[in-house]
C-alpha positions in Angstrom: 1.0 12.8 8.6 -0.7 10.5 10.0 0.0 6.0 9.7 -2.4 4.6 7.3 -1.2 1.1 6.2 1.0 -0.9 6.1 1.3 -3.2 2.5 2.2 -6.4 2.2 3.3 -8.5 -1.3 1.8 -11.6 -2.0 1.5 -14.3 -5.0 -1.7 -15.3 -3.6 -4.6 -12.7 -2.0 -6.5 -15.9 -1.1 -3.8 -17.5 0.8 -2.2 -14.4 3.0 -6.4 -13.5 3.7 -7.2 -16.9 5.0 -3.9 -16.1 7.7 -5.0 -13.0 8.4 -8.4 -14.0 9.2 -6.8 -16.7 11.4 -4.6 -14.2 13.0 -6.0 -11.5 13.4 -9.4 -9.7 15.3 -10.4 -8.9 10.7 -13.3 -5.6 11.4 -13.9 -4.9 8.0 -12.3 -6.1 3.7 -12.5 -4.5 1.0 -13.2 -6.6 -2.7 -11.2 -7.2 -4.7 -10.0 -4.7 -6.8 -7.6 -3.8 -10.0 -5.7 -0.7 -10.0 -4.3 -0.2 -14.2 -2.1 2.7 -12.8 -0.7 0.5 -10.1 -0.6 -2.8 -12.8 -1.5 -4.7 -9.4 -4.9 -6.0 -7.6 -5.2 -4.6 -4.3 -7.1 -5.9 -1.7 -7.7 -3.6 2.2 -7.8 -5.8 5.3 -9.4 -3.1 8.4 -7.7 -5.1 11.8 -8.8 -3.6 15.3 -5.0 -3.0 15.5 -3.7 -2.9 11.7 -4.6 -2.3 8.1 -2.8 -4.1 5.2 -3.0 -3.9 1.8 -3.0 -7.1 0.2 -0.7 -6.6 -3.4 -0.4 -9.3 -6.0 0.6 -8.8 -9.4 3.6 -7.9 -12.2 4.4 -4.5 -9.7 5.3 -6.8 -6.8 6.6 -10.0 -8.3 10.7 -9.5 -7.9 10.4 -9.0 -5.0 7.6 -12.3 -4.1 10.9 -14.2 -6.8 12.8 -12.7 -3.4 10.5 -14.1 -1.0 10.4 -10.2 0.4 6.0 -9.8 1.6 7.2 -7.2 3.5 6.5 -4.4 0.7 5.8 -0.1 1.4 4.6 1.7 5.0 2.4 4.3 3.5 0.9 7.6 5.9 -1.6 9.5 4.8 -1.0 13.2 4.5 -3.1 15.9 3.9 -1.0 18.2 1.1 0.7 14.8 -1.0 2.8 17.4 -3.4 3.7 20.1 -0.4 4.6 16.3 2.2 7.0 15.0 -1.5 8.8 18.5 -0.7 9.5 18.3 2.5 10.0 14.7 3.0 14.3 14.6 2.9 16.5 11.9 1.7 13.5 10.4 -0.2 13.5 10.3 -4.0 9.8 9.9 -5.9 9.6 7.2 -7.7 6.3 7.1 -8.3 4.6 10.8 -9.2 1.1 11.7 -7.6 -1.8 9.5 -9.3 -5.7 8.5 -8.6 -5.9 5.0 -6.7 -8.9 3.0 -7.1 -8.8 1.5 -4.0 -8.4 4.6 -2.4 -12.2 5.9 -3.9 -9.3 7.3 -6.3 -7.2 9.6 -3.7 -3.8 10.6 -5.2 -0.9 8.8 -4.0 2.8 8.7 -4.5 5.6 6.4 -3.4 9.3 7.0 -2.4 12.3 5.7 -2.3 13.8 6.1 1.1 16.5 5.0 3.2 13.5 3.0 5.5 12.4 1.4 2.2 9.0 2.2 0.5 7.0 4.9 1.5 3.0 5.0 0.0 1.7 8.9 0.3 -1.9 8.9 0.7 -4.2 12.2 0.1 -6.2 13.2 2.5 -8.7 15.0 0.1 
């Protein structure tokens, strides 16, 4: 299991992207992508120190209304099903499914005592 990115809930991709551009050393920015499976518009920002996934849409509306922006932490795993089985004390809230932002590699979301964790299949 290897750290991949943090997910940030935002009302405005543009406002959040402007903030990141002003405060981080940005290496790469993906296009905005709508992922029907997640009912969200997404954008990945690679910085010198950290990868940030901006997430907007229905999936994060309640978080935004509660003024919560931290959404999830993502780990890349070699075998997503094995990782789910090995993740002790977690509840699967979204079974593995293709993620458009990650070239249709499978992702799954688990609720843990530390918050929401996304697992991203390495293959």
